[in-house]
All heavy atoms as TSV, in Angstrom:
chain	resi	resn	atom	element	x	y	z
A	1	MET	N	N	-12.475	9.772	23.364
A	1	MET	CA	C	-13.224	8.570	23.583
A	1	MET	C	C	-12.342	7.579	24.334
A	1	MET	O	O	-11.178	7.391	24.008
A	1	MET	CB	C	-13.670	7.954	22.259
A	1	MET	CG	C	-14.365	6.639	22.448
A	1	MET	SD	S	-14.683	5.696	20.945
A	1	MET	CE	C	-15.833	6.723	20.102
A	2	THR	N	N	-12.903	6.951	25.334
A	2	THR	CA	C	-12.203	5.932	26.098
A	2	THR	C	C	-12.911	4.601	25.918
A	2	THR	O	O	-14.131	4.534	26.011
A	2	THR	CB	C	-12.188	6.294	27.603
A	2	THR	OG1	O	-11.540	7.554	27.746
A	2	THR	CG2	C	-11.454	5.258	28.399
A	3	VAL	N	N	-12.131	3.580	25.637
A	3	VAL	CA	C	-12.677	2.236	25.490
A	3	VAL	C	C	-12.049	1.380	26.574
A	3	VAL	O	O	-10.840	1.425	26.795
A	3	VAL	CB	C	-12.351	1.640	24.105
A	3	VAL	CG1	C	-12.858	0.223	23.990
A	3	VAL	CG2	C	-12.931	2.530	23.010
A	4	ARG	N	N	-12.878	0.623	27.267
A	4	ARG	CA	C	-12.378	-0.229	28.345
A	4	ARG	C	C	-12.834	-1.658	28.135
A	4	ARG	O	O	-13.934	-1.905	27.676
A	4	ARG	CB	C	-12.893	0.278	29.697
A	4	ARG	CG	C	-12.358	1.650	29.989
A	4	ARG	CD	C	-12.706	2.086	31.348
A	4	ARG	NE	N	-12.132	3.425	31.515
A	4	ARG	CZ	C	-12.429	4.243	32.460
A	4	ARG	NH1	N	-13.296	3.900	33.368
A	4	ARG	NH2	N	-11.863	5.422	32.526
A	5	ILE	N	N	-11.982	-2.562	28.509
A	5	ILE	CA	C	-12.303	-3.977	28.380
A	5	ILE	C	C	-13.011	-4.449	29.654
A	5	ILE	O	O	-12.652	-4.033	30.757
A	5	ILE	CB	C	-11.026	-4.803	28.089
A	5	ILE	CG1	C	-11.373	-6.217	27.698
A	5	ILE	CG2	C	-10.068	-4.771	29.262
A	5	ILE	CD1	C	-10.205	-6.994	27.110
A	6	THR	N	N	-14.003	-5.288	29.467
A	6	THR	CA	C	-14.746	-5.816	30.612
A	6	THR	C	C	-13.960	-6.949	31.263
A	6	THR	O	O	-12.984	-7.457	30.701
A	6	THR	CB	C	-16.113	-6.368	30.166
A	6	THR	OG1	O	-15.888	-7.471	29.279
A	6	THR	CG2	C	-16.940	-5.291	29.465
A	7	ARG	N	N	-14.379	-7.372	32.444
A	7	ARG	CA	C	-13.749	-8.517	33.098
A	7	ARG	C	C	-13.862	-9.758	32.225
A	7	ARG	O	O	-12.907	-10.524	32.096
A	7	ARG	CB	C	-14.404	-8.783	34.457
A	7	ARG	CG	C	-13.756	-8.011	35.551
A	7	ARG	CD	C	-14.315	-8.459	36.894
A	7	ARG	NE	N	-14.729	-7.235	37.550
A	7	ARG	CZ	C	-15.688	-7.107	38.427
A	7	ARG	NH1	N	-16.371	-8.150	38.800
A	7	ARG	NH2	N	-15.965	-5.948	38.948
A	8	THR	N	N	-15.029	-9.935	31.626
A	8	THR	CA	C	-15.236	-11.089	30.743
A	8	THR	C	C	-14.304	-11.002	29.540
A	8	THR	O	O	-13.701	-12.000	29.132
A	8	THR	CB	C	-16.708	-11.149	30.278
A	8	THR	OG1	O	-17.549	-11.222	31.425
A	8	THR	CG2	C	-16.959	-12.341	29.389
A	9	GLY	N	N	-14.171	-9.816	28.976
A	9	GLY	CA	C	-13.277	-9.614	27.843
A	9	GLY	C	C	-11.823	-9.848	28.220
A	9	GLY	O	O	-11.066	-10.460	27.465
A	10	ARG	N	N	-11.435	-9.387	29.400
A	10	ARG	CA	C	-10.062	-9.584	29.867
A	10	ARG	C	C	-9.775	-11.070	30.071
A	10	ARG	O	O	-8.715	-11.578	29.711
A	10	ARG	CB	C	-9.802	-8.827	31.161
A	10	ARG	CG	C	-8.337	-8.889	31.580
A	10	ARG	CD	C	-8.016	-7.937	32.707
A	10	ARG	NE	N	-8.353	-6.559	32.433
A	10	ARG	CZ	C	-7.658	-5.732	31.644
A	10	ARG	NH1	N	-6.585	-6.167	31.020
A	10	ARG	NH2	N	-8.031	-4.486	31.475
A	11	ALA	N	N	-10.730	-11.801	30.614
A	11	ALA	CA	C	-10.562	-13.243	30.821
A	11	ALA	C	C	-10.435	-13.956	29.476
A	11	ALA	O	O	-9.600	-14.857	29.310
A	11	ALA	CB	C	-11.725	-13.810	31.623
A	12	ALA	N	N	-11.245	-13.554	28.506
A	12	ALA	CA	C	-11.178	-14.155	27.172
A	12	ALA	C	C	-9.824	-13.854	26.522
A	12	ALA	O	O	-9.210	-14.726	25.914
A	12	ALA	CB	C	-12.317	-13.644	26.291
A	13	LEU	N	N	-9.352	-12.633	26.664
A	13	LEU	CA	C	-8.059	-12.241	26.099
A	13	LEU	C	C	-6.929	-13.043	26.734
A	13	LEU	O	O	-6.021	-13.515	26.043
A	13	LEU	CB	C	-7.830	-10.744	26.296
A	13	LEU	CG	C	-6.550	-10.166	25.723
A	13	LEU	CD1	C	-6.464	-10.396	24.219
A	13	LEU	CD2	C	-6.468	-8.684	26.045
A	14	THR	N	N	-6.972	-13.221	28.028
A	14	THR	CA	C	-5.959	-14.009	28.727
A	14	THR	C	C	-5.951	-15.446	28.220
A	14	THR	O	O	-4.887	-16.012	27.940
A	14	THR	CB	C	-6.211	-13.980	30.248
A	14	THR	OG1	O	-6.105	-12.624	30.696
A	14	THR	CG2	C	-5.212	-14.841	31.001
A	15	ALA	N	N	-7.123	-16.028	28.065
A	15	ALA	CA	C	-7.221	-17.405	27.567
A	15	ALA	C	C	-6.710	-17.510	26.133
A	15	ALA	O	O	-5.986	-18.455	25.784
A	15	ALA	CB	C	-8.664	-17.891	27.659
A	16	LEU	N	N	-7.063	-16.546	25.287
A	16	LEU	CA	C	-6.610	-16.560	23.899
A	16	LEU	C	C	-5.096	-16.375	23.794
A	16	LEU	O	O	-4.442	-17.014	22.969
A	16	LEU	CB	C	-7.328	-15.485	23.089
A	16	LEU	CG	C	-8.795	-15.781	22.780
A	16	LEU	CD1	C	-9.461	-14.548	22.177
A	16	LEU	CD2	C	-8.926	-16.967	21.854
A	17	ASN	N	N	-4.534	-15.513	24.631
A	17	ASN	CA	C	-3.084	-15.313	24.629
A	17	ASN	C	C	-2.363	-16.594	25.030
A	17	ASN	O	O	-1.342	-16.951	24.438
A	17	ASN	CB	C	-2.683	-14.170	25.552
A	17	ASN	CG	C	-2.905	-12.815	24.927
A	17	ASN	OD1	O	-2.932	-12.673	23.713
A	17	ASN	ND2	N	-3.067	-11.802	25.758
A	18	LYS	N	N	-2.893	-17.292	26.028
A	18	LYS	CA	C	-2.300	-18.554	26.463
A	18	LYS	C	C	-2.346	-19.580	25.336
A	18	LYS	O	O	-1.357	-20.266	25.059
A	18	LYS	CB	C	-3.038	-19.080	27.695
A	18	LYS	CG	C	-2.473	-20.353	28.243
A	18	LYS	CD	C	-3.235	-20.806	29.483
A	18	LYS	CE	C	-2.696	-22.121	30.006
A	18	LYS	NZ	N	-3.459	-22.630	31.127
A	19	GLU	N	N	-3.482	-19.670	24.665
A	19	GLU	CA	C	-3.629	-20.612	23.560
A	19	GLU	C	C	-2.695	-20.236	22.397
A	19	GLU	O	O	-2.064	-21.109	21.794
A	19	GLU	CB	C	-5.075	-20.652	23.079
A	19	GLU	CG	C	-5.334	-21.722	22.049
A	19	GLU	CD	C	-6.806	-21.878	21.711
A	19	GLU	OE1	O	-7.670	-21.426	22.478
A	19	GLU	OE2	O	-7.077	-22.475	20.661
A	20	ALA	N	N	-2.585	-18.956	22.098
A	20	ALA	CA	C	-1.708	-18.504	21.014
A	20	ALA	C	C	-0.251	-18.838	21.317
A	20	ALA	O	O	0.494	-19.249	20.420
A	20	ALA	CB	C	-1.877	-17.007	20.787
A	21	ARG	N	N	0.174	-18.650	22.572
A	21	ARG	CA	C	1.545	-19.010	22.942
A	21	ARG	C	C	1.793	-20.501	22.754
A	21	ARG	O	O	2.849	-20.919	22.274
A	21	ARG	CB	C	1.829	-18.610	24.396
A	21	ARG	CG	C	2.247	-17.169	24.571
A	21	ARG	CD	C	2.770	-16.886	25.966
A	21	ARG	NE	N	1.842	-17.258	27.021
A	21	ARG	CZ	C	0.847	-16.496	27.467
A	21	ARG	NH1	N	0.653	-15.299	26.952
A	21	ARG	NH2	N	0.057	-16.911	28.428
A	22	GLN	N	N	0.818	-21.323	23.131
A	22	GLN	CA	C	0.960	-22.769	22.992
A	22	GLN	C	C	1.062	-23.170	21.524
A	22	GLN	O	O	1.905	-23.979	21.145
A	22	GLN	CB	C	-0.209	-23.497	23.658
A	22	GLN	CG	C	-0.075	-25.011	23.637
A	22	GLN	CD	C	1.141	-25.494	24.394
A	22	GLN	OE1	O	1.363	-25.112	25.527
A	22	GLN	NE2	N	1.951	-26.321	23.752
A	23	VAL	N	N	0.204	-22.590	20.683
A	23	VAL	CA	C	0.247	-22.889	19.247
A	23	VAL	C	C	1.595	-22.460	18.668
A	23	VAL	O	O	2.214	-23.196	17.892
A	23	VAL	CB	C	-0.926	-22.212	18.505
A	23	VAL	CG1	C	-0.735	-22.275	17.000
A	23	VAL	CG2	C	-2.248	-22.849	18.912
A	24	SER	N	N	2.056	-21.290	19.047
A	24	SER	CA	C	3.346	-20.796	18.564
A	24	SER	C	C	4.479	-21.712	18.998
A	24	SER	O	O	5.353	-22.069	18.198
A	24	SER	CB	C	3.578	-19.380	19.090
A	24	SER	OG	O	4.814	-18.884	18.658
A	25	ASP	N	N	4.479	-22.113	20.270
A	25	ASP	CA	C	5.514	-23.020	20.766
A	25	ASP	C	C	5.486	-24.350	20.028
A	25	ASP	O	O	6.533	-24.904	19.681
A	25	ASP	CB	C	5.364	-23.247	22.270
A	25	ASP	CG	C	5.783	-22.047	23.102
A	25	ASP	OD1	O	6.463	-21.149	22.561
A	25	ASP	OD2	O	5.425	-22.009	24.294
A	26	ASP	N	N	4.296	-24.867	19.779
A	26	ASP	CA	C	4.169	-26.134	19.054
A	26	ASP	C	C	4.682	-25.998	17.627
A	26	ASP	O	O	5.412	-26.857	17.129
A	26	ASP	CB	C	2.715	-26.615	19.030
A	26	ASP	CG	C	2.201	-27.046	20.390
A	26	ASP	OD1	O	3.024	-27.216	21.323
A	26	ASP	OD2	O	0.975	-27.207	20.528
A	27	LEU	N	N	4.309	-24.929	16.961
A	27	LEU	CA	C	4.707	-24.715	15.574
A	27	LEU	C	C	6.210	-24.521	15.435
A	27	LEU	O	O	6.835	-25.037	14.510
A	27	LEU	CB	C	3.965	-23.499	15.004
A	27	LEU	CG	C	4.277	-23.126	13.566
A	27	LEU	CD1	C	3.776	-24.206	12.620
A	27	LEU	CD2	C	3.647	-21.789	13.222
A	28	LEU	N	N	6.792	-23.787	16.371
A	28	LEU	CA	C	8.212	-23.447	16.281
A	28	LEU	C	C	9.112	-24.419	17.039
A	28	LEU	O	O	10.326	-24.201	17.131
A	28	LEU	CB	C	8.438	-22.023	16.798
A	28	LEU	CG	C	7.686	-20.924	16.037
A	28	LEU	CD1	C	7.901	-19.574	16.704
A	28	LEU	CD2	C	8.082	-20.891	14.579
A	29	ALA	N	N	8.567	-25.504	17.541
A	29	ALA	CA	C	9.329	-26.470	18.336
A	29	ALA	C	C	10.608	-26.953	17.646
A	29	ALA	O	O	11.629	-27.123	18.310
A	29	ALA	CB	C	8.445	-27.646	18.724
A	30	PRO	N	N	10.597	-27.160	16.323
A	30	PRO	CA	C	11.831	-27.651	15.684
A	30	PRO	C	C	12.959	-26.614	15.631
A	30	PRO	O	O	14.092	-26.964	15.319
A	30	PRO	CB	C	11.395	-28.005	14.269
A	30	PRO	CG	C	9.919	-28.048	14.274
A	30	PRO	CD	C	9.468	-27.173	15.390
A	31	LEU	N	N	12.658	-25.361	15.918
A	31	LEU	CA	C	13.662	-24.304	15.797
A	31	LEU	C	C	14.271	-23.954	17.154
A	31	LEU	O	O	13.546	-23.787	18.133
A	31	LEU	CB	C	13.031	-23.040	15.200
A	31	LEU	CG	C	12.361	-23.188	13.843
A	31	LEU	CD1	C	11.744	-21.857	13.415
A	31	LEU	CD2	C	13.336	-23.695	12.797
A	32	ASN	N	N	15.584	-23.790	17.170
A	32	ASN	CA	C	16.231	-23.329	18.402
A	32	ASN	C	C	16.010	-21.818	18.523
A	32	ASN	O	O	15.524	-21.175	17.582
A	32	ASN	CB	C	17.719	-23.710	18.396
A	32	ASN	CG	C	18.519	-23.030	17.303
A	32	ASN	OD1	O	18.250	-21.897	16.909
A	32	ASN	ND2	N	19.521	-23.734	16.785
A	33	PRO	N	N	16.345	-21.233	19.675
A	33	PRO	CA	C	16.093	-19.794	19.861
A	33	PRO	C	C	16.727	-18.906	18.788
A	33	PRO	O	O	16.128	-17.916	18.366
A	33	PRO	CB	C	16.686	-19.508	21.243
A	33	PRO	CG	C	16.549	-20.803	21.969
A	33	PRO	CD	C	16.816	-21.858	20.923
A	34	GLN	N	N	17.928	-19.261	18.324
A	34	GLN	CA	C	18.583	-18.461	17.282
A	34	GLN	C	C	17.789	-18.510	15.981
A	34	GLN	O	O	17.593	-17.484	15.315
A	34	GLN	CB	C	20.003	-18.961	17.051
A	34	GLN	CG	C	20.758	-18.163	16.006
A	34	GLN	CD	C	22.158	-18.721	15.743
A	34	GLN	OE1	O	22.548	-19.743	16.290
A	34	GLN	NE2	N	22.901	-18.037	14.901
A	35	LYS	N	N	17.322	-19.680	15.609
A	35	LYS	CA	C	16.539	-19.829	14.380
A	35	LYS	C	C	15.180	-19.131	14.515
A	35	LYS	O	O	14.663	-18.564	13.561
A	35	LYS	CB	C	16.351	-21.303	14.013
A	35	LYS	CG	C	17.633	-21.997	13.629
A	35	LYS	CD	C	18.191	-21.430	12.335
A	35	LYS	CE	C	19.429	-22.192	11.913
A	35	LYS	NZ	N	20.030	-21.634	10.719
A	36	ARG	N	N	14.595	-19.178	15.703
A	36	ARG	CA	C	13.330	-18.464	15.931
A	36	ARG	C	C	13.514	-16.968	15.745
A	36	ARG	O	O	12.693	-16.298	15.128
A	36	ARG	CB	C	12.781	-18.753	17.325
A	36	ARG	CG	C	12.222	-20.138	17.483
A	36	ARG	CD	C	11.645	-20.333	18.862
A	36	ARG	NE	N	11.227	-21.710	19.060
A	36	ARG	CZ	C	10.313	-22.097	19.930
A	36	ARG	NH1	N	9.723	-21.204	20.710
A	36	ARG	NH2	N	9.991	-23.362	20.051
A	37	ALA	N	N	14.616	-16.445	16.270
A	37	ALA	CA	C	14.906	-15.013	16.125
A	37	ALA	C	C	15.138	-14.664	14.659
A	37	ALA	O	O	14.674	-13.617	14.180
A	37	ALA	CB	C	16.118	-14.632	16.967
A	38	GLN	N	N	15.839	-15.531	13.945
A	38	GLN	CA	C	16.089	-15.303	12.524
A	38	GLN	C	C	14.775	-15.298	11.749
A	38	GLN	O	O	14.553	-14.432	10.892
A	38	GLN	CB	C	17.026	-16.384	11.987
A	38	GLN	CG	C	17.414	-16.184	10.544
A	38	GLN	CD	C	18.359	-17.276	10.045
A	38	GLN	OE1	O	18.449	-18.355	10.618
A	38	GLN	NE2	N	19.063	-16.984	8.973
A	39	LEU	N	N	13.914	-16.256	12.032
A	39	LEU	CA	C	12.607	-16.311	11.368
A	39	LEU	C	C	11.802	-15.052	11.660
A	39	LEU	O	O	11.204	-14.456	10.758
A	39	LEU	CB	C	11.831	-17.553	11.814
A	39	LEU	CG	C	10.408	-17.685	11.268
A	39	LEU	CD1	C	10.408	-17.774	9.746
A	39	LEU	CD2	C	9.717	-18.893	11.893
A	40	SER	N	N	11.812	-14.628	12.901
A	40	SER	CA	C	11.081	-13.419	13.284
A	40	SER	C	C	11.593	-12.201	12.514
A	40	SER	O	O	10.806	-11.388	12.013
A	40	SER	CB	C	11.215	-13.186	14.787
A	40	SER	OG	O	10.543	-12.024	15.170
A	41	ASP	N	N	12.914	-12.088	12.394
A	41	ASP	CA	C	13.507	-10.972	11.649
A	41	ASP	C	C	13.094	-11.005	10.177
A	41	ASP	O	O	12.719	-9.981	9.600
A	41	ASP	CB	C	15.026	-11.010	11.778
A	41	ASP	CG	C	15.694	-9.876	11.022
A	41	ASP	OD1	O	15.369	-8.697	11.297
A	41	ASP	OD2	O	16.533	-10.158	10.148
A	42	LEU	N	N	13.154	-12.188	9.582
A	42	LEU	CA	C	12.777	-12.312	8.174
A	42	LEU	C	C	11.300	-11.991	7.952
A	42	LEU	O	O	10.938	-11.317	6.987
A	42	LEU	CB	C	13.097	-13.719	7.666
A	42	LEU	CG	C	14.584	-14.053	7.558
A	42	LEU	CD1	C	14.767	-15.545	7.289
A	42	LEU	CD2	C	15.254	-13.215	6.498
A	43	MET	N	N	10.452	-12.464	8.857
A	43	MET	CA	C	9.016	-12.179	8.737
A	43	MET	C	C	8.746	-10.677	8.886
A	43	MET	O	O	7.908	-10.123	8.176
A	43	MET	CB	C	8.230	-12.981	9.776
A	43	MET	CG	C	8.308	-14.489	9.577
A	43	MET	SD	S	7.598	-15.048	8.023
A	43	MET	CE	C	5.877	-14.840	8.383
A	44	ARG	N	N	9.471	-10.018	9.790
A	44	ARG	CA	C	9.314	-8.567	9.969
A	44	ARG	C	C	9.720	-7.837	8.696
A	44	ARG	O	O	9.053	-6.905	8.260
A	44	ARG	CB	C	10.150	-8.097	11.161
A	44	ARG	CG	C	10.248	-6.583	11.339
A	44	ARG	CD	C	8.941	-5.869	11.480
A	44	ARG	NE	N	8.162	-6.390	12.575
A	44	ARG	CZ	C	6.883	-6.085	12.776
A	44	ARG	NH1	N	6.268	-5.228	11.984
A	44	ARG	NH2	N	6.203	-6.611	13.763
A	45	ARG	N	N	10.813	-8.268	8.070
A	45	ARG	CA	C	11.251	-7.640	6.820
A	45	ARG	C	C	10.208	-7.793	5.721
A	45	ARG	O	O	9.931	-6.851	4.978
A	45	ARG	CB	C	12.566	-8.253	6.350
A	45	ARG	CG	C	13.752	-7.874	7.184
A	45	ARG	CD	C	14.997	-8.463	6.574
A	45	ARG	NE	N	16.125	-8.411	7.490
A	45	ARG	CZ	C	17.343	-8.771	7.152
A	45	ARG	NH1	N	17.596	-9.218	5.934
A	45	ARG	NH2	N	18.320	-8.704	8.030
A	46	LEU	N	N	9.637	-8.986	5.619
A	46	LEU	CA	C	8.601	-9.212	4.609
A	46	LEU	C	C	7.379	-8.338	4.879
A	46	LEU	O	O	6.807	-7.742	3.962
A	46	LEU	CB	C	8.199	-10.689	4.586
A	46	LEU	CG	C	9.243	-11.641	4.017
A	46	LEU	CD1	C	8.819	-13.082	4.253
A	46	LEU	CD2	C	9.474	-11.376	2.546
A	47	PHE	N	N	6.982	-8.264	6.133
A	47	PHE	CA	C	5.829	-7.434	6.497
A	47	PHE	C	C	6.107	-5.970	6.175
A	47	PHE	O	O	5.260	-5.283	5.590
A	47	PHE	CB	C	5.510	-7.603	7.984
A	47	PHE	CG	C	4.326	-6.788	8.417
A	47	PHE	CD1	C	3.042	-7.305	8.300
A	47	PHE	CD2	C	4.489	-5.514	8.929
A	47	PHE	CE1	C	1.936	-6.553	8.691
A	47	PHE	CE2	C	3.387	-4.762	9.318
A	47	PHE	CZ	C	2.115	-5.281	9.190
A	48	ASP	N	N	7.290	-5.487	6.567
A	48	ASP	CA	C	7.639	-4.087	6.305
A	48	ASP	C	C	7.684	-3.781	4.813
A	48	ASP	O	O	7.345	-2.670	4.394
A	48	ASP	CB	C	8.978	-3.735	6.954
A	48	ASP	CG	C	8.908	-3.681	8.471
A	48	ASP	OD1	O	7.780	-3.646	9.031
A	48	ASP	OD2	O	9.975	-3.691	9.109
A	49	HIS	N	N	8.098	-4.758	4.014
A	49	HIS	CA	C	8.122	-4.558	2.566
A	49	HIS	C	C	6.693	-4.506	2.011
A	49	HIS	O	O	6.382	-3.688	1.157
A	49	HIS	CB	C	8.920	-5.679	1.896
A	49	HIS	CG	C	8.892	-5.603	0.395
A	49	HIS	ND1	N	9.634	-4.681	-0.309
A	49	HIS	CD2	C	8.208	-6.313	-0.521
A	49	HIS	CE1	C	9.407	-4.832	-1.604
A	49	HIS	NE2	N	8.545	-5.810	-1.763
A	50	ALA	N	N	5.839	-5.396	2.498
A	50	ALA	CA	C	4.461	-5.465	2.008
A	50	ALA	C	C	3.627	-4.281	2.495
A	50	ALA	O	O	2.709	-3.837	1.796
A	50	ALA	CB	C	3.809	-6.776	2.449
A	51	TYR	N	N	3.938	-3.782	3.684
A	51	TYR	CA	C	3.180	-2.666	4.280
A	51	TYR	C	C	4.131	-1.585	4.738
A	51	TYR	O	O	4.350	-1.394	5.935
A	51	TYR	CB	C	2.342	-3.175	5.465
A	51	TYR	CG	C	1.390	-4.261	5.091
A	51	TYR	CD1	C	1.701	-5.615	5.301
A	51	TYR	CD2	C	0.163	-3.963	4.499
A	51	TYR	CE1	C	0.822	-6.617	4.938
A	51	TYR	CE2	C	-0.720	-4.962	4.141
A	51	TYR	CZ	C	-0.381	-6.283	4.361
A	51	TYR	OH	O	-1.253	-7.279	3.998
A	52	PRO	N	N	4.709	-0.845	3.780
A	52	PRO	CA	C	5.665	0.202	4.173
A	52	PRO	C	C	4.987	1.290	4.983
A	52	PRO	O	O	3.800	1.583	4.778
A	52	PRO	CB	C	6.168	0.734	2.835
A	52	PRO	CG	C	5.166	0.318	1.816
A	52	PRO	CD	C	4.474	-0.901	2.364
A	53	PRO	N	N	5.731	1.872	5.915
A	53	PRO	CA	C	5.159	2.969	6.722
A	53	PRO	C	C	4.791	4.153	5.836
A	53	PRO	O	O	5.470	4.440	4.856
A	53	PRO	CB	C	6.271	3.341	7.699
A	53	PRO	CG	C	7.458	2.524	7.350
A	53	PRO	CD	C	7.101	1.589	6.237
A	54	THR	N	N	3.719	4.809	6.179
A	54	THR	CA	C	3.301	6.005	5.455
A	54	THR	C	C	3.609	7.231	6.293
A	54	THR	O	O	3.582	7.179	7.518
A	54	THR	CB	C	1.800	5.964	5.122
A	54	THR	OG1	O	1.066	5.834	6.340
A	54	THR	CG2	C	1.477	4.803	4.206
A	55	ALA	N	N	3.912	8.322	5.623
A	55	ALA	CA	C	4.264	9.560	6.331
A	55	ALA	C	C	3.039	10.316	6.753
A	55	ALA	O	O	1.975	10.204	6.330
A	55	ALA	CB	C	5.138	10.426	5.460
């Protein structure tokens, strides 16, 4: 099965990605790049603990 995104869907995705980046930048504005990376690492660890990979 092949699923393809329409032009309208692609435009919506592009707009949503732009908005998500802006929200992320606004939320993380108080953190420098090192702190952002640290937060990302910690969040990944929490996610991996909550949803361990299955074999």
